[in-house]
VMD Tcl script that draws the C-alpha trace (Angstrom):
set ca {
  {50.17 -67.24 4.65}
  {53.06 -65.03 3.49}
  {53.27 -63.44 0.03}
  {56.99 -63.05 -0.74}
  {58.92 -60.89 -3.22}
  {62.13 -58.88 -3.43}
  {63.12 -55.48 -4.76}
  {66.08 -53.13 -5.11}
  {66.45 -49.77 -3.37}
  {69.04 -47.30 -4.64}
  {70.67 -44.10 -3.47}
  {69.55 -42.48 -6.72}
  {65.90 -41.35 -6.58}
  {62.99 -43.51 -7.62}
  {61.34 -42.14 -10.78}
  {57.79 -40.98 -10.10}
  {55.38 -38.11 -10.69}
  {56.53 -34.79 -9.20}
  {55.17 -31.25 -8.96}
  {57.20 -28.57 -10.77}
  {56.76 -25.17 -12.37}
  {55.62 -25.16 -15.97}
  {58.52 -24.52 -18.32}
  {61.15 -25.43 -15.72}
  {63.05 -28.71 -15.87}
  {62.33 -30.65 -12.62}
  {65.39 -31.69 -10.63}
  {65.74 -34.05 -7.69}
  {68.81 -34.14 -5.38}
  {70.79 -37.37 -5.66}
  {74.02 -38.86 -4.37}
  {75.58 -39.00 -7.84}
  {77.26 -42.36 -7.36}
  {74.58 -45.01 -7.14}
  {74.54 -47.76 -4.51}
  {71.97 -50.55 -4.36}
  {70.55 -52.80 -1.66}
  {68.04 -55.65 -1.94}
  {65.06 -56.25 0.30}
  {63.62 -59.77 0.56}
  {60.25 -59.49 2.21}
  {56.82 -60.99 2.71}
  {53.48 -59.73 3.94}
  {50.89 -61.90 5.62}
  {47.43 -62.26 4.15}
  {45.25 -59.24 5.00}
  {48.43 -57.33 5.97}
  {48.55 -58.73 9.52}
  {52.36 -58.84 9.69}
  {55.58 -59.03 7.76}
  {59.09 -60.45 7.55}
  {61.70 -58.23 5.85}
  {65.44 -58.69 5.33}
  {67.73 -55.95 3.98}
  {70.91 -57.29 2.35}
  {73.49 -56.55 -0.32}
  {72.50 -58.78 -3.26}
  {69.69 -60.72 -4.89}
  {70.79 -64.34 -5.09}
  {70.17 -67.71 -3.46}
  {72.62 -67.07 -0.61}
  {70.82 -63.88 0.39}
  {67.39 -65.45 -0.06}
  {68.58 -67.97 2.55}
  {68.87 -65.05 4.99}
  {65.18 -64.40 4.46}
  {64.41 -68.08 5.11}
  {66.36 -67.82 8.38}
  {64.21 -64.86 9.43}
  {61.07 -66.78 8.47}
  {62.27 -69.73 10.57}
  {62.72 -67.41 13.55}
  {59.16 -66.19 13.00}
  {57.93 -69.81 12.99}
  {59.88 -70.59 16.18}
  {58.38 -67.56 17.93}
  {54.78 -68.19 16.90}
  {54.75 -72.00 16.62}
  {52.60 -71.74 13.49}
  {53.16 -73.42 10.14}
  {53.85 -71.08 7.24}
  {52.40 -71.13 3.73}
  {54.81 -69.20 1.51}
  {53.66 -67.84 -1.87}
  {56.61 -67.51 -4.28}
  {57.02 -66.41 -7.87}
  {59.36 -68.09 -10.34}
  {62.40 -65.88 -9.79}
  {65.85 -67.44 -10.33}
  {66.82 -67.28 -6.65}
  {63.59 -69.11 -5.75}
  {64.07 -71.91 -8.28}
  {67.78 -72.57 -7.81}
  {69.05 -75.91 -6.58}
  {70.40 -74.35 -3.39}
  {67.01 -72.85 -2.58}
  {65.16 -76.09 -3.35}
  {67.35 -77.91 -0.82}
  {66.72 -75.18 1.78}
  {62.96 -75.33 1.23}
  {62.94 -79.10 1.46}
  {64.83 -78.96 4.77}
  {62.01 -76.81 6.17}
  {59.17 -78.86 4.70}
  {57.88 -79.87 8.17}
  {56.55 -76.35 8.78}
  {57.03 -74.45 5.49}
  {54.67 -75.12 2.59}
  {55.41 -73.41 -0.74}
  {52.69 -72.26 -3.13}
  {54.03 -71.30 -6.56}
  {52.46 -68.46 -8.49}
  {51.71 -68.80 -12.18}
  {54.38 -67.21 -14.44}
  {53.96 -63.48 -15.09}
  {51.19 -62.93 -12.53}
  {52.33 -60.04 -10.26}
  {48.69 -59.00 -9.82}
  {48.24 -62.06 -7.59}
  {50.98 -60.97 -5.18}
  {50.04 -58.11 -2.80}
  {53.72 -57.66 -1.90}
  {54.29 -56.12 -5.34}
  {52.05 -53.19 -4.40}
  {53.92 -52.63 -1.15}
  {57.18 -52.06 -3.00}
  {55.57 -49.17 -4.90}
  {54.48 -47.59 -1.61}
  {57.94 -48.09 -0.07}
  {59.76 -46.47 -3.00}
  {57.25 -43.63 -3.21}
  {57.39 -42.67 0.47}
  {60.99 -43.48 1.47}
  {63.39 -40.61 0.74}
  {66.52 -42.74 0.59}
  {68.07 -40.48 -2.07}
  {68.29 -37.65 0.49}
  {70.54 -39.66 2.84}
  {73.97 -38.05 3.11}
  {75.76 -41.28 4.10}
  {75.30 -44.99 3.43}
  {74.41 -45.77 7.10}
  {71.65 -43.15 6.87}
  {70.55 -44.74 3.58}
  {70.09 -48.07 5.39}
  {68.29 -46.35 8.29}
  {65.81 -44.79 5.84}
  {65.05 -48.20 4.33}
  {64.51 -49.75 7.77}
  {62.19 -46.89 8.78}
  {60.24 -47.23 5.53}
  {59.73 -50.95 6.10}
  {58.47 -50.32 9.63}
  {56.12 -47.69 8.26}
  {54.38 -50.32 6.11}
  {52.81 -51.52 9.36}
  {51.40 -54.79 10.64}
  {50.64 -56.45 13.95}
  {54.03 -58.21 14.02}
  {56.98 -56.86 12.04}
  {60.24 -58.86 11.92}
  {62.67 -56.61 10.05}
  {66.31 -57.72 9.92}
  {69.32 -55.66 8.86}
  {71.89 -57.88 7.10}
  {73.78 -55.07 5.37}
  {77.53 -55.91 5.55}
  {80.13 -53.51 6.86}
  {81.99 -53.41 3.54}
  {78.89 -51.84 1.95}
  {78.73 -49.19 4.66}
  {82.42 -48.51 4.05}
  {81.61 -47.57 0.45}
  {82.62 -50.72 -1.48}
  {80.45 -52.04 -4.32}
  {81.56 -55.63 -3.70}
  {83.11 -57.49 -0.81}
  {86.87 -56.78 -0.83}
  {89.06 -59.77 -1.62}
  {92.12 -58.47 0.22}
  {94.20 -58.39 -2.95}
  {95.75 -55.19 -4.28}
  {93.95 -53.57 -7.19}
  {95.26 -53.93 -10.74}
  {96.82 -56.77 -12.69}
  {99.26 -58.91 -10.63}
  {102.94 -58.57 -11.58}
  {104.04 -61.38 -13.89}
  {100.48 -62.54 -14.65}
  {99.96 -64.34 -17.94}
  {96.82 -65.02 -19.94}
  {95.25 -68.45 -19.59}
  {94.22 -68.41 -23.26}
  {95.99 -67.57 -26.50}
  {95.13 -64.14 -27.81}
  {94.28 -63.65 -31.47}
  {97.16 -62.19 -33.49}
  {97.07 -58.43 -33.98}
  {96.08 -57.55 -37.55}
  {98.45 -54.96 -38.99}
  {97.02 -54.74 -42.51}
  {93.48 -53.58 -43.29}
  {90.91 -56.09 -44.45}
  {90.30 -56.24 -48.21}
  {86.56 -55.80 -48.22}
  {84.68 -56.21 -51.52}
  {83.42 -52.97 -53.04}
  {79.95 -52.45 -54.41}
  {79.61 -52.69 -58.18}
}
mol new
graphics top color blue
foreach p $ca { graphics top sphere $p radius 0.5 }
foreach p [lrange $ca 0 end-1] q [lrange $ca 1 end] { graphics top cylinder $p $q radius 0.2 }
display resetview
């Protein structure tokens, strides 16, 4: 049985309790420009093992990467998987439903009740990961990814399948996948809708009596 959830990890520091001198404003070193990655992960009942996937976004397409890793785990162990999911949008989408149905021979989904994070032990692991992983001290984005991978391994387990799906464009410093087009408005581009006329005279608003 796997308890699944996802979280974000950022280059800016995770807010938590810190020691500092009384009367002195505490400061924490940070990259300045924030970058974010998503981790889709699951922990087995009693913490026996885990499946973790580090990727660039939280949507159905990237949740499918986690399902691929879970399928590889099933192929390696030959055991059926009971997957506990919450009601997040990427879990309930039509694309995900089709993917889950295609794996119904070995993957059985158990849905959590809405707003019940206390029933998912994976929620507590995210707090430990963000508390102990010093990703905000990484000087480069590749080191940022390495810190996340090391933190996931540190969570422990008899069998840890941790997959790095971070794209190269993220490591190159882009926020989104480049389209190949030059930046800015294309020359000769026109609006696809009619703009409202520009009002040159002020509105005659009623005055209070």
